[in-house]
KOLSEZA-477258 format. One record per residue (C-alpha): x, y, z. Coordinates in steps of 0.05 Angstrom, whole numbers, plus 5000, padded with zeros to 4 digits. Layout:
XYZ/...
This chain:
122636993926/122737074001/117436764045/114837454066/113637623993/109736983983/105337124043/104137834021/102137593951/097337093982/094637664024/093038043960/089637433931/085237363993/083738103990/081238043918/076937453938/073937823997/072638463958/069438093900/064737743948/063138423979/061438723912/056838133899/053538253966/052438983948/049438773881/044838283917/042538823966/041639333910/037438833871/033038743932/031639483937/036239633995/039240333995/046740333982/051040933999/056040913941/060241483968/061741164036/061240444014/067640244051/065240564115/058640174113/061839514093/060139164159/052939414156/051839144086/054938464102/050538424164/044238604123/045938064072/046937564129/040237734160/036437714094/039237044073/038336744142/031036954140/030036644071/034336014076/035735904149/043236014141/047736584117/048836574042/055236344008/057437053994/057737174069/062536594080/066736794020/067437494047/069237264117/074436764092/077437274045/078137814098/080737334151/085637034102/088037734084/089337894156/092937244172/097337264110/099137994120/101137874192/105337264173/108637664117/110238234164/112937774217/117637424167/120138074138/
């Protein structure tokens, strides 16, 4: 396996982590009575993550764990994809 393939596989792993945290964020917001636009959910992704951050900061004083998991997942996806593309 080439190094670029390894980095691209890690990119997919980080993507799954980030998207699973995002779906948990959406479930959290939906459970709190927030309106979720299911048709354009990808378009409103930043808005939903920001709402989750504000709600959990108001309740706990810090953003919830799902927020950090989402950020780490998406940042990891970007970094690994760039490294995989550079090494290709």
